[in-house]
C-alpha positions as CSV (number, residue, x, y, z in Angstrom):
1,M,108.8,76.3,116.3
2,Q,106.4,78.2,118.4
3,D,102.8,76.8,118.8
4,D,101.4,80.3,119.5
5,I,101.5,81.9,116.1
6,R,100.7,85.6,116.2
7,L,100.1,87.7,113.1
8,D,102.3,90.6,114.5
9,D,105.2,88.1,114.8
10,Q,105.1,87.2,111.1
11,L,107.8,88.7,108.8
12,C,105.6,88.2,105.8
13,F,102.8,90.2,107.3
14,A,105.2,93.0,108.3
15,L,106.5,93.2,104.7
16,Y,103.0,93.0,103.2
17,S,101.8,95.8,105.5
18,A,104.8,98.0,104.8
19,S,104.3,97.5,101.1
20,R,100.7,98.6,101.4
21,V,101.6,101.7,103.4
22,A,104.3,102.7,100.8
23,Q,101.9,102.2,97.9
24,G,99.2,104.2,99.8
25,A,101.6,107.1,100.1
26,Y,101.8,107.2,96.3
27,R,98.1,106.7,95.7
28,E,97.0,110.4,95.6
29,V,99.6,111.4,93.0
30,L,99.2,108.1,91.0
31,D,95.5,108.7,90.9
32,E,96.1,112.2,89.5
33,L,98.3,110.6,86.8
34,D,95.7,107.9,86.2
35,L,98.3,105.2,86.9
36,T,98.4,102.2,89.2
37,Y,101.5,101.4,91.3
38,P,102.5,98.4,89.1
39,Q,102.2,100.6,86.0
40,W,104.4,103.2,87.7
41,L,107.0,100.4,88.3
42,V,106.9,99.5,84.6
43,L,107.6,103.2,83.7
44,I,110.5,103.4,86.2
45,A,112.0,100.2,84.7
46,L,111.7,101.7,81.2
47,W,113.2,105.1,82.3
48,E,116.2,103.1,83.5
49,R,116.5,101.3,80.2
50,D,114.1,102.0,77.4
51,G,113.6,99.4,74.7
52,Q,113.5,96.3,76.9
53,S,111.7,93.1,75.8
54,V,108.6,92.0,77.6
55,A,110.6,89.1,79.1
56,E,113.3,91.4,80.4
57,L,110.7,93.7,82.0
58,G,109.1,90.7,83.6
59,E,112.4,89.5,85.0
60,R,113.2,93.0,86.3
61,L,109.8,93.5,87.9
62,L,109.4,89.8,89.1
63,L,106.2,89.5,87.1
64,D,105.2,86.8,84.7
65,S,103.8,87.6,81.2
66,G,100.2,86.9,82.3
67,T,100.5,89.7,84.8
68,L,102.7,92.1,82.9
69,S,100.9,91.9,79.5
70,P,97.7,93.5,80.7
71,L,99.7,96.3,82.4
72,L,101.5,97.0,79.2
73,R,98.3,96.8,77.1
74,R,96.7,99.5,79.3
75,L,99.8,101.7,79.2
76,E,100.0,101.3,75.4
77,A,96.3,102.2,75.1
78,R,97.0,105.3,77.2
79,G,99.8,106.3,74.8
80,V,102.7,106.1,77.2
81,L,104.5,103.2,75.5
82,V,104.5,101.1,72.4
83,R,105.0,97.4,72.0
84,E,106.6,96.2,68.7
85,R,107.8,92.8,67.5
86,S,111.5,92.7,67.0
87,H,112.5,92.5,63.3
88,P,115.2,89.9,63.7
89,D,113.1,87.7,66.1
90,A,109.3,88.2,65.8
91,R,108.8,86.2,69.0
92,R,110.5,89.0,71.0
93,V,108.3,92.0,71.8
94,V,110.2,95.2,72.6
95,V,108.6,97.9,74.8
96,T,109.5,101.6,74.2
97,L,108.4,104.7,75.8
98,T,106.6,107.5,73.9
99,D,107.2,111.2,74.5
100,E,104.3,111.1,76.9
101,G,105.8,108.2,78.8
102,R,109.2,109.9,79.1
103,A,107.4,113.1,80.2
104,L,105.8,111.3,83.2
105,R,109.3,111.0,84.7
106,G,109.0,114.6,85.8
107,H,106.6,113.3,88.5
108,A,109.1,110.9,90.0
109,G,110.4,113.4,92.6
110,E,106.9,114.2,93.7
111,L,106.2,110.6,94.4
112,Q,109.5,110.1,96.3
113,R,108.6,113.1,98.5
114,C,105.2,111.6,99.2
115,L,106.8,108.4,100.5
116,A,109.5,110.3,102.4
117,A,106.8,112.4,104.2
118,A,104.7,109.3,105.0
119,V,107.6,107.1,106.3
120,P,109.1,108.0,109.7
121,L,112.6,106.8,108.9
122,S,115.9,108.5,108.6
123,A,117.8,108.4,105.3
124,D,120.2,105.8,106.8
125,E,117.3,103.7,108.0
126,V,115.8,103.7,104.5
127,V,119.1,102.5,103.1
128,V,119.2,99.7,105.7
129,L,115.6,98.7,105.1
130,R,116.1,98.7,101.3
131,T,119.3,96.6,101.6
132,L,117.6,94.0,103.8
133,A,114.6,93.8,101.5
134,R,116.9,93.3,98.5
135,R,118.8,90.6,100.4
136,L,115.5,88.8,101.1
137,V,114.4,89.0,97.5
138,G,117.8,87.6,96.4
139,A,117.7,84.8,98.9
140,V,114.2,83.5,98.3
141,P,113.9,81.5,95.1
142,A,111.3,82.9,92.7
143,Q,108.1,81.1,92.6
144,E,106.8,79.5,89.5
145,P,103.8,81.3,87.9
146,S,101.5,78.4,88.7
147,S,102.2,78.8,92.4
148,G,99.4,81.4,92.8
149,R,99.1,85.1,93.4
150,T,99.6,86.8,96.7
151,D,96.4,88.8,96.2
152,G,94.2,85.7,96.3
153,S,93.0,86.0,92.7
154,G,94.7,82.8,91.6
155,G,96.7,84.1,88.7
156,G,100.4,83.7,88.0
157,H,102.5,86.1,90.1
158,R,105.9,85.9,91.7
């Protein structure tokens, strides 16, 4: 282990910084849509498979219910999705897009173009970077919700 720890040598800092740059590339369009980046991710997950339970969405997005529930509540208040208790099992809450939520999918290409314009990588480099990031996510065990947030707010987030 090296005694001289430098911020620029930290993989976690490089990943954190890259994530902030990517989210920043989306910010202008997301602001116009009155959405946050995590809300956008919820919509993408539902476009992939509508009618998921809150637990399934949390697993897919790597978010605990304490983080996901407020996102869903705001999106429901906005009219882009509905949450309903399952009839066979009232403990299960199913999330379904509304027509307005499905219509927002039309902006997906615009957001992808914003990121592509902001990131100086070739298509092949993007594939390699995404593959390596997925490998990292798959290799590192998920943290328990009590382990703390990465944003310093102390809530449950993995």
